[in-house]
C-alpha positions as CSV (number, residue, x, y, z in Angstrom):
1,M,-3.9,-126.6,82.4
2,K,-3.8,-124.0,79.6
3,K,-6.2,-121.1,79.9
4,Q,-9.0,-121.1,77.4
5,T,-8.4,-117.4,76.6
6,E,-5.3,-115.2,76.4
7,I,-4.9,-111.4,76.5
8,I,-2.3,-109.2,75.1
9,R,-2.0,-105.5,75.9
10,G,-0.2,-102.6,74.2
11,K,-0.5,-99.7,71.9
12,L,-2.6,-101.1,69.0
13,V,-1.3,-99.7,65.7
14,K,-4.4,-99.2,63.5
15,I,-2.7,-98.9,60.1
16,R,-5.6,-98.1,57.9
17,E,-7.0,-95.5,60.3
18,K,-3.6,-94.1,61.1
19,Q,-4.3,-94.3,64.8
20,L,-2.6,-95.6,68.0
21,L,-5.0,-97.1,70.5
22,P,-4.3,-98.4,74.0
23,A,-6.0,-101.8,73.7
24,E,-6.2,-105.3,74.8
25,I,-6.7,-108.2,72.4
26,T,-8.4,-111.3,73.7
27,Y,-7.8,-114.5,71.7
28,S,-8.6,-118.2,72.0
29,K,-7.9,-121.3,70.0
30,G,-5.9,-119.3,67.5
31,K,-8.5,-116.6,66.8
32,I,-9.0,-113.0,68.0
33,I,-12.3,-112.9,69.9
34,A,-12.2,-109.3,71.1
35,V,-10.4,-106.0,70.6
36,R,-11.2,-103.3,73.1
37,Q,-9.8,-100.0,74.2
38,V,-8.4,-99.8,77.8
39,E,-6.8,-97.0,79.8
40,E,-3.4,-98.3,80.7
41,V,-1.1,-100.6,78.6
42,P,2.5,-101.5,78.6
43,D,4.9,-99.4,76.5
44,V,4.9,-101.7,73.5
45,Y,3.3,-101.5,70.1
46,I,1.0,-104.3,68.6
47,L,1.3,-104.8,64.8
48,P,0.2,-107.5,62.4
49,P,3.1,-109.7,61.4
50,F,5.3,-108.6,58.5
51,T,4.9,-110.4,55.2
52,D,7.6,-110.9,52.6
53,A,5.6,-110.3,49.4
54,H,8.0,-112.2,47.1
55,V,10.8,-114.6,48.2
56,H,12.5,-117.7,47.0
57,I,13.0,-119.6,50.2
58,E,15.6,-121.8,48.4
59,S,17.9,-118.8,48.2
60,S,18.3,-118.7,51.9
61,M,19.9,-122.1,51.6
62,L,17.5,-123.3,54.2
63,V,14.5,-125.6,53.9
64,P,11.2,-123.9,54.8
65,S,11.1,-125.2,58.4
66,E,14.5,-123.6,59.1
67,F,13.8,-120.4,57.2
68,A,10.7,-120.0,59.5
69,R,12.8,-120.4,62.7
70,L,15.0,-117.5,61.7
71,A,12.3,-115.2,60.1
72,V,9.9,-115.1,63.1
73,V,12.6,-113.5,65.3
74,H,12.3,-110.4,63.0
75,G,8.5,-110.4,63.2
76,T,7.9,-112.1,59.8
77,G,4.9,-114.3,60.0
78,A,4.2,-115.1,56.4
79,T,5.9,-115.3,53.0
80,V,4.6,-115.2,49.4
81,S,7.0,-117.9,48.3
82,D,7.9,-118.8,44.7
83,P,9.3,-122.4,44.6
84,H,10.7,-121.7,41.1
85,E,14.2,-122.7,42.1
86,I,13.4,-126.2,43.3
87,G,10.9,-126.5,40.5
88,N,13.7,-126.1,38.0
89,V,15.5,-129.0,39.6
90,L,12.7,-131.3,40.5
91,G,9.5,-130.1,38.9
92,T,6.2,-130.4,40.8
93,R,7.9,-133.0,43.1
94,G,10.0,-130.1,44.4
95,V,7.0,-127.8,44.8
96,N,5.3,-130.5,46.9
97,Y,8.4,-130.9,49.0
98,M,8.3,-127.2,49.9
99,L,4.6,-127.5,50.8
100,E,5.1,-130.6,53.0
101,N,8.2,-129.2,54.8
102,G,6.5,-125.9,55.4
103,R,3.5,-127.6,57.1
104,K,5.8,-128.9,59.8
105,V,6.2,-125.6,61.6
106,P,3.9,-122.8,62.9
107,F,4.6,-120.4,60.1
108,K,2.5,-119.1,57.2
109,F,4.1,-120.1,53.9
110,Y,2.0,-119.3,50.8
111,F,3.5,-120.9,47.7
112,G,2.9,-120.2,44.1
113,A,2.8,-122.4,40.9
114,P,6.1,-121.8,39.0
115,S,5.2,-120.3,35.6
116,C,8.6,-120.6,33.8
117,V,10.2,-124.0,34.2
118,P,12.4,-124.1,32.4
119,A,12.9,-120.4,32.3
120,T,14.2,-120.4,28.8
121,P,15.0,-123.0,26.1
122,F,18.6,-121.7,26.1
123,E,19.7,-123.7,29.2
124,T,19.3,-127.1,30.6
125,A,17.0,-127.5,33.6
126,G,16.1,-130.6,35.5
127,A,12.4,-130.5,34.9
128,V,9.4,-129.0,32.9
129,I,6.3,-127.6,34.5
130,S,3.6,-127.7,31.9
131,P,0.2,-126.0,31.7
132,S,-1.4,-129.3,32.8
133,D,1.0,-129.3,35.9
134,I,-0.1,-125.8,36.7
135,E,-3.8,-126.9,36.5
136,E,-3.0,-129.8,38.9
137,L,-1.2,-127.5,41.3
138,F,-4.0,-125.0,41.4
139,Q,-6.4,-127.8,42.5
140,N,-4.5,-127.5,45.8
141,P,-5.9,-124.4,47.7
142,E,-2.5,-124.0,49.3
143,I,-1.1,-122.8,45.9
144,K,-2.1,-119.1,46.0
145,Y,-0.9,-117.6,42.8
146,L,0.9,-118.1,39.5
147,A,4.5,-117.2,40.2
148,E,6.6,-114.6,38.4
149,M,6.0,-114.7,34.6
150,M,9.5,-114.1,33.5
151,N,8.8,-114.9,29.9
152,W,7.5,-111.4,29.2
153,P,8.4,-111.7,25.5
154,G,6.1,-114.7,25.4
155,V,3.3,-112.7,27.0
156,L,3.7,-109.9,24.4
157,Q,3.9,-112.4,21.6
158,Q,0.9,-114.3,22.9
159,D,2.8,-117.5,23.1
160,A,0.3,-120.4,23.4
161,D,1.9,-122.1,26.4
162,V,2.4,-118.9,28.3
163,M,-1.1,-117.6,27.7
164,E,-2.6,-121.0,28.7
165,K,-0.8,-120.8,32.1
166,I,-2.2,-117.3,32.7
167,R,-5.7,-118.5,31.6
168,I,-5.6,-121.4,34.1
169,A,-4.6,-119.0,36.9
170,Q,-7.5,-116.7,36.0
171,K,-9.8,-119.8,35.9
172,Y,-8.9,-120.6,39.5
173,K,-9.0,-116.8,40.5
174,R,-5.3,-116.7,41.4
175,P,-3.3,-113.5,40.8
176,V,-0.3,-113.6,38.4
177,D,3.0,-112.3,39.4
178,G,5.2,-110.4,37.0
179,H,8.9,-110.2,36.2
180,A,9.8,-107.7,33.5
181,P,13.0,-105.7,34.1
182,G,13.1,-102.5,32.1
183,L,9.8,-102.9,30.5
184,K,7.9,-99.6,30.0
185,G,5.4,-97.8,27.8
186,E,3.1,-99.7,25.5
187,Q,4.9,-103.0,26.2
188,A,4.3,-102.6,30.0
189,R,0.7,-101.9,29.4
190,A,0.2,-104.9,27.1
191,Y,2.0,-107.0,29.7
192,A,-0.3,-105.8,32.5
193,E,-3.4,-106.2,30.3
194,A,-2.6,-109.9,29.8
195,G,-3.3,-110.3,33.5
196,I,0.0,-109.6,35.2
197,S,-0.6,-108.0,38.6
198,T,2.8,-107.2,40.1
199,D,6.4,-106.5,39.3
200,H,9.5,-106.7,41.6
201,E,12.1,-106.0,39.0
202,C,12.0,-102.2,38.7
203,F,15.4,-100.5,38.8
204,T,14.2,-96.9,38.7
205,A,11.3,-94.9,40.1
206,E,10.5,-93.9,36.5
207,E,10.0,-97.5,35.5
208,A,8.0,-98.3,38.6
209,L,5.7,-95.3,38.0
210,D,5.1,-96.4,34.4
211,K,4.1,-99.9,35.6
212,L,1.9,-98.4,38.3
213,K,0.0,-96.5,35.6
214,S,-0.3,-99.8,33.7
215,G,-2.2,-101.3,36.7
216,M,0.6,-103.3,38.3
217,K,1.5,-103.2,42.0
218,I,5.1,-102.6,42.7
219,L,7.2,-104.7,45.1
220,I,10.2,-102.8,46.5
221,R,13.0,-105.4,46.6
222,E,15.9,-105.5,48.9
223,G,17.7,-108.8,48.9
224,S,21.2,-110.1,49.4
225,A,22.1,-109.2,45.8
226,A,19.4,-107.1,44.2
227,K,18.9,-103.9,46.1
228,N,16.3,-101.5,44.8
229,F,15.1,-99.9,48.0
230,E,16.9,-96.6,47.6
231,A,15.6,-96.1,44.1
232,L,12.0,-96.9,44.9
233,V,11.3,-96.0,48.5
234,E,10.0,-92.5,47.7
235,L,7.0,-94.1,45.9
236,L,5.5,-94.9,49.3
237,H,4.6,-91.2,49.8
238,E,2.0,-91.2,47.0
239,H,1.4,-94.9,46.2
240,S,1.4,-96.7,49.5
241,S,-1.8,-98.7,48.7
242,E,0.0,-100.3,45.7
243,I,3.4,-101.0,47.1
244,M,4.8,-104.1,49.0
245,F,8.1,-105.0,50.4
246,C,10.0,-108.1,49.4
247,S,13.5,-109.7,49.6
248,D,13.3,-112.0,46.6
249,D,16.6,-113.7,47.5
250,K,18.0,-113.6,51.1
251,H,21.1,-115.5,52.1
252,P,21.2,-117.1,55.6
253,D,23.6,-114.7,57.2
254,N,21.5,-111.7,56.1
255,L,18.3,-113.5,57.4
256,V,19.9,-113.8,60.8
257,E,20.5,-110.0,60.8
258,G,17.0,-109.0,59.8
259,H,14.1,-109.2,57.3
260,I,11.2,-107.0,56.4
261,N,11.5,-105.2,59.7
262,Q,14.7,-103.6,58.4
263,L,12.9,-102.1,55.4
264,V,10.2,-100.6,57.5
265,A,12.7,-99.0,59.8
266,R,14.7,-97.6,56.8
267,A,11.6,-96.2,55.1
268,V,10.6,-94.4,58.3
269,A,14.1,-93.1,58.7
270,K,13.8,-91.7,55.1
271,G,10.7,-89.7,56.1
272,V,8.0,-92.1,55.0
273,D,4.9,-91.9,57.1
274,V,5.0,-94.9,59.5
275,F,1.5,-96.0,58.6
276,K,2.3,-96.0,54.9
277,A,5.4,-98.1,55.5
278,L,3.5,-100.5,57.6
279,R,0.7,-100.8,55.0
280,A,3.3,-102.0,52.5
281,A,4.8,-104.5,55.0
282,C,1.7,-105.8,56.7
283,I,-1.5,-105.3,54.9
284,N,-1.0,-105.0,51.1
285,P,0.4,-108.5,50.6
286,V,-2.4,-110.1,52.7
287,E,-5.1,-108.4,50.7
288,H,-3.5,-108.8,47.3
289,Y,-2.9,-112.6,47.6
290,K,-5.9,-113.2,49.9
291,L,-3.7,-114.7,52.7
292,D,-5.0,-116.2,55.9
293,V,-3.0,-113.8,58.0
294,G,-4.6,-111.8,60.8
295,L,-4.8,-108.0,60.6
296,L,-5.8,-107.4,64.3
297,Q,-9.6,-107.6,63.7
298,E,-12.1,-109.6,65.6
299,G,-12.4,-113.0,64.0
300,D,-9.0,-112.9,62.5
301,P,-6.2,-115.4,63.2
302,A,-4.4,-114.4,66.3
303,D,-1.3,-113.2,64.4
304,F,0.5,-110.2,65.8
305,I,3.9,-108.9,66.8
306,L,5.0,-106.7,69.7
307,V,7.7,-104.1,68.9
308,K,9.6,-101.8,71.2
309,D,9.0,-98.6,69.1
310,L,7.9,-97.4,65.7
311,K,11.4,-96.2,64.7
312,D,13.7,-99.2,64.9
313,F,11.0,-101.8,65.0
314,K,12.9,-104.1,67.3
315,V,10.7,-107.2,67.6
316,L,10.0,-108.3,71.2
317,K,7.5,-111.1,70.5
318,T,5.9,-112.9,67.5
319,Y,2.6,-114.7,67.7
320,L,1.1,-116.8,65.0
321,N,-2.4,-118.4,65.4
322,G,-2.1,-117.4,69.1
323,R,1.2,-119.3,69.6
324,L,4.3,-117.5,70.8
325,V,6.9,-118.4,68.2
326,A,9.6,-115.9,69.0
327,S,10.6,-113.9,72.1
328,E,13.4,-111.4,72.8
329,G,15.5,-112.4,69.8
330,K,15.0,-116.2,70.3
331,S,13.1,-118.5,68.0
332,L,10.7,-120.8,69.9
333,I,10.0,-123.0,66.8
334,E,11.5,-126.4,67.4
335,R,13.6,-128.1,64.8
336,V,12.0,-130.9,62.8
337,K,13.3,-133.7,60.8
338,N,14.0,-132.6,57.2
339,E,14.1,-135.1,54.3
340,V,16.6,-134.8,51.5
341,I,15.6,-135.0,47.8
342,N,17.9,-134.2,44.9
343,Q,18.8,-134.7,41.2
344,F,22.5,-134.6,40.5
345,E,24.4,-136.5,37.7
346,A,27.5,-134.4,36.9
347,S,30.9,-136.1,36.8
348,P,34.2,-134.5,37.9
349,V,35.9,-132.1,35.5
350,R,39.6,-131.7,34.7
351,A,41.4,-128.3,34.4
352,E,42.1,-128.9,30.7
353,Q,38.4,-128.9,30.0
354,L,38.2,-125.3,31.0
355,R,40.8,-124.0,28.5
356,V,39.6,-121.5,25.9
357,K,41.4,-121.5,22.6
358,A,42.2,-117.9,21.4
359,E,40.1,-117.0,18.4
360,G,40.7,-113.3,18.5
361,E,42.4,-110.5,20.4
362,N,39.3,-109.0,22.0
363,L,37.0,-110.7,24.5
364,R,33.3,-110.1,25.1
365,V,33.3,-109.9,28.9
366,I,30.4,-109.9,31.4
367,E,30.5,-107.0,33.9
368,A,28.9,-108.0,37.2
369,M,27.7,-105.0,39.3
370,D,27.3,-105.0,43.0
371,G,23.7,-105.0,44.2
372,Q,22.3,-105.6,40.7
373,L,21.1,-108.6,38.7
374,I,21.7,-106.8,35.4
375,T,25.1,-106.9,33.8
376,N,27.0,-104.9,31.2
377,Q,28.8,-106.2,28.1
378,L,32.4,-105.1,27.8
379,I,34.9,-105.6,25.0
380,L,38.4,-106.0,26.5
381,P,41.8,-107.2,25.3
382,A,42.3,-111.0,25.8
383,T,45.2,-112.3,27.9
384,I,46.7,-115.1,25.7
385,K,49.3,-117.7,26.7
386,D,50.4,-120.6,24.5
387,G,47.4,-120.1,22.3
388,F,44.8,-120.1,25.1
389,V,42.9,-117.2,26.8
390,T,43.6,-117.1,30.5
391,S,42.2,-115.2,33.5
392,N,43.9,-112.0,34.4
393,P,43.2,-111.2,38.1
394,A,45.3,-108.1,37.9
395,Q,42.8,-106.7,35.5
396,D,39.9,-108.3,37.4
397,I,39.1,-110.6,34.5
398,L,38.2,-114.1,35.6
399,K,37.0,-117.2,33.9
400,L,33.3,-118.0,34.4
401,V,32.2,-121.6,34.1
402,V,28.7,-123.2,33.9
403,L,28.6,-127.0,34.0
404,N,25.4,-129.0,33.4
405,R,24.6,-130.8,36.6
406,Y,21.9,-133.0,35.1
407,N,24.0,-134.7,32.3
408,N,27.6,-135.3,31.7
409,N,28.4,-132.5,29.2
410,Q,31.4,-130.3,28.5
411,P,31.6,-127.1,30.6
412,S,30.7,-123.7,29.1
413,V,33.3,-121.1,29.7
414,A,33.2,-117.3,29.4
415,F,34.9,-114.3,31.1
416,I,33.7,-111.9,33.8
417,K,34.8,-108.7,35.4
418,G,33.6,-107.2,38.7
419,F,34.3,-110.0,41.3
420,G,37.7,-108.7,42.2
421,L,39.2,-112.1,43.1
422,Q,43.0,-111.8,43.3
423,K,43.3,-115.6,43.6
424,G,41.3,-118.8,43.9
425,A,37.8,-119.8,42.7
426,L,34.2,-119.8,43.9
427,A,31.5,-122.2,42.9
428,S,27.9,-122.8,43.6
429,T,24.9,-124.9,42.6
430,V,22.6,-122.0,43.5
431,A,22.6,-120.7,40.0
432,H,19.4,-119.1,38.7
433,D,17.4,-120.4,37.1
434,S,18.3,-123.9,36.2
435,H,20.8,-124.4,39.0
436,N,23.6,-125.9,37.1
437,I,27.1,-125.5,38.6
438,I,28.5,-122.0,38.2
439,A,32.1,-121.0,39.1
440,A,34.3,-118.0,38.8
441,G,38.1,-118.1,39.3
442,S,41.6,-117.1,38.6
443,S,43.0,-120.4,37.5
444,D,41.7,-123.5,35.7
445,E,43.1,-125.8,38.4
446,E,41.3,-124.0,41.3
447,L,38.1,-123.7,39.2
448,A,38.1,-127.5,38.6
449,K,38.8,-128.1,42.3
450,A,35.9,-125.8,43.4
451,I,33.5,-127.5,40.9
452,N,34.5,-131.0,41.9
453,L,34.0,-130.2,45.6
454,L,30.3,-129.5,44.8
455,I,30.0,-132.6,42.6
456,G,31.2,-134.7,45.6
457,A,28.8,-133.0,47.9
458,K,25.9,-133.2,45.4
459,G,25.4,-129.5,45.6
460,G,26.5,-126.5,47.7
461,V,28.8,-123.5,47.6
462,S,32.6,-123.8,47.7
463,A,35.8,-121.7,47.8
464,V,39.3,-122.7,46.9
465,S,42.4,-120.7,47.3
466,G,45.7,-122.6,46.9
467,T,45.5,-125.5,49.4
468,K,42.7,-124.0,51.4
469,E,39.2,-125.3,50.7
470,E,35.8,-124.6,52.2
471,V,32.5,-126.2,51.2
472,L,28.9,-125.7,52.5
473,P,26.9,-128.8,51.3
474,L,23.4,-128.2,50.1
475,P,22.0,-131.7,49.5
476,V,18.3,-130.7,49.2
477,A,18.1,-130.2,45.4
478,G,21.6,-128.7,45.5
479,L,19.9,-125.6,46.9
480,M,19.2,-126.0,50.6
481,S,20.6,-127.6,53.8
482,P,18.4,-129.6,56.1
483,D,20.5,-128.6,59.0
484,D,20.0,-126.0,61.8
485,G,19.5,-122.6,60.1
486,Y,21.8,-120.7,62.5
487,S,24.6,-123.3,61.9
488,V,24.1,-123.0,58.1
489,A,24.3,-119.2,58.5
490,A,27.6,-119.4,60.4
491,A,29.1,-121.8,57.8
492,Y,28.0,-119.5,55.0
493,S,29.5,-116.4,56.9
494,S,32.8,-118.3,57.1
495,I,33.0,-119.1,53.3
496,D,31.7,-115.6,52.4
497,A,34.5,-114.1,54.6
498,M,37.0,-116.3,52.8
499,A,35.9,-115.0,49.4
500,K,36.2,-111.4,50.6
501,K,39.1,-111.3,53.1
502,E,41.4,-114.0,51.7
503,M,40.6,-114.0,48.0
504,G,39.9,-110.3,47.5
505,S,36.3,-110.0,46.3
506,K,34.9,-106.5,46.8
507,L,31.2,-107.6,46.3
508,D,28.8,-107.3,49.1
509,S,27.5,-110.8,48.5
510,P,29.9,-112.6,46.0
511,F,28.0,-115.9,46.1
512,M,24.6,-114.3,45.5
513,T,26.0,-112.3,42.7
514,L,27.6,-115.4,41.2
515,S,24.2,-117.2,41.4
516,F,22.7,-114.6,39.0
517,M,25.4,-114.8,36.3
518,A,23.4,-117.6,34.6
519,L,20.1,-115.8,34.9
520,L,19.4,-115.4,31.2
521,V,16.1,-113.5,31.5
522,I,18.0,-110.5,33.0
523,P,20.1,-108.5,30.5
524,S,22.7,-107.9,29.3
525,L,25.2,-110.8,29.1
526,K,25.0,-114.1,31.0
527,L,26.3,-117.6,30.7
528,S,24.3,-120.8,30.4
529,D,25.5,-124.4,30.2
530,K,25.0,-124.0,26.4
531,G,27.1,-120.8,26.0
532,L,27.4,-117.1,26.3
533,F,24.0,-115.5,26.0
534,N,22.9,-112.0,25.0
535,G,19.8,-111.2,27.2
536,D,19.0,-108.1,25.1
537,K,18.7,-110.0,21.8
538,F,17.8,-113.4,23.3
539,E,20.6,-115.1,21.3
540,F,23.9,-116.7,21.9
541,S,27.2,-114.8,21.4
542,S,30.8,-115.6,20.8
543,N,33.4,-115.0,23.5
544,F,35.4,-113.1,20.9
545,A,34.4,-109.7,19.6
């Protein structure tokens, strides 16, 4: 028979007070009922669980229940999760899927109402989330905030639809997340004054300081593609009460390796006071979003982690609501049955559909940059053969294709530099924000083959090089696998290795970088299913300069 009360002992890390206290915590029925100082304790440290302050669970390629199984091993107990990706595919039906799936496991998912579905009118999404849908979502207390308001021009221009969504969030007393890369000065102040409370898109400390002055809290992001930790970590010295850590987008292989625990360890290694780093990782998200996550106080949920030290933050055990969910590097969350929902109507393409007729000698080329969502616009000589522009792997210029997955339309084709592929093609249906099919490759034949593999699988990531093919199916909205998270991570590691070792990509995360090449709200040049798009001017451009 299970005991009515449990006790855990260790060095209690009192983050606010900046103290270490030998203590025992008594808990029962998922709640802490007493915290008291004792004389002798084991040589372990007790912390609140880590919280990822902004993440798209979908980018892990795992459904929430499987994401949880991997995350708890690293001491993560909660996420502030934006279901924007599945929202773009399936609307509120997708949001509700995430809620329902997350409830199946002992983990603290806190989802938001997606504010920008579709993200722009310049691409084809699978759904629309209207102000009335936002109102309906906020009637569910599980929806904790209005997710990132990417349409910052709409905020500044007082767009009626945008402002109505913010007004509804304020009516229900929910915070509004921001997304405004590069915005500074009076524009940043106007954006904050409209009700925007956070930003996770700062590329420089100067930009972050400007937004802090405007009243926004800053999230230091370090994901699989966008990495801003090094640029922003020094902010913790003076602004620890206004900083949080987030991953934004985390691929499954990276999630197996670590999560927010890695950022805390890196911050401390950089000379940041340990209590300041822990405040960003453990306390600030809970307070800002009003999460039901315990902070080691009497009456709190019995949420805590045990770590070996306050340097490397190796997690020994994770408890949520008094339940041991991870121990010594092993997840104790059992697998559950995960349903599949999707929307996928694209038909196979032919190589001839990807040809680009030469209309000039110079190309407007997207330059992808490792570790960044932003791109540059380059003007480079076109490689022309028989009247058509071709890829030129020797010059690192590849074709980039976006194909509408929701209707049978002609593919959109542009050119990209920075992937480094010497041969073959990569394709993915994880393609922010509308999640059409995106592919980059050295030949039309391999591009068509990579795209058609995904059409056959109803979503996923694929790599083709000559006769060799690999595909990781993602049948849940074309974004996630319902399978075991560790198996998905292994399969992803295999296809990622193929892209790097066999095909020549020099990018740290080629598939993650590929997924952002259709993200129109991040400058400078991107590709949608409707054409090449200038994110600085918010207008379409020609392939030829």
